[in-house]
C-alpha positions in Angstrom: 67.6 115.7 68.0 66.9 112.5 66.3 69.8 110.8 68.0 68.2 111.7 71.2 64.8 110.6 70.5 66.0 107.2 69.1 67.9 106.3 72.6 65.3 107.5 75.0 62.5 106.1 72.9 59.8 104.0 75.3 60.6 100.4 75.1 64.0 100.7 74.5 66.3 99.0 76.8 69.6 99.3 77.8 71.6 96.4 79.2 71.6 96.1 82.6 75.0 97.2 83.9 76.1 94.7 86.2 78.7 95.7 89.4 80.9 93.7 91.1 79.9 92.3 94.4 80.9 94.4 97.2 79.7 92.1 99.8 82.8 90.2 100.5 84.7 93.4 100.5 82.0 95.1 102.8 82.1 92.2 105.4 86.2 92.5 105.5 85.9 96.1 106.3 83.5 95.6 109.1 85.7 93.3 110.6 89.0 95.2 110.5 86.5 98.0 111.8 85.5 95.9 115.0 89.1 94.5 115.1 90.1 97.9 115.3 87.3 99.2 117.8 88.3 96.4 120.2 92.1 97.0 119.8 91.9 100.7 120.7 89.8 99.6 123.5 92.5 97.3 124.6 94.7 100.1 124.0 93.3 102.3 126.6 92.1 100.2 129.4 96.0 99.1 129.6 97.1 103.2 129.5 94.6 103.5 132.1 96.2 100.7 134.6 99.4 101.5 133.7 98.6 105.0 135.1 97.3 104.0 138.0 99.8 101.9 139.0 102.2 104.4 138.5 100.4 106.5 140.8 100.0 103.5 143.0 104.1 102.8 143.2 104.5 107.1 143.7 102.2 106.9 146.5 104.3 104.0 148.1 107.4 105.2 147.4 106.2 108.7 149.1 105.2 106.6 152.0 108.1 105.1 152.5 110.3 108.0 152.5 107.9 110.1 155.0 108.2 107.0 157.0 112.1 107.1 156.9 112.0 110.8 157.7 110.0 110.4 160.6 112.3 107.7 161.9 115.4 109.9 161.3 114.0 112.4 163.4 112.8 110.4 166.1 116.6 109.0 167.0 
């Protein structure tokens, strides 16, 4: 018990524990997260544009085939 009393005695200061500076690392992590969000957003937008274009092409092909059928029936 005397060891505890000596270690926890009032007035005794422990040396300060130095931690490494995490500032640059945190900044790099935040930058990487932001870039990931931007890339994901761009990818999703590109997928939506691709899907919209594909639907438009399908509609055009459908209309062309329908007109061809109607022209064939009129003969």
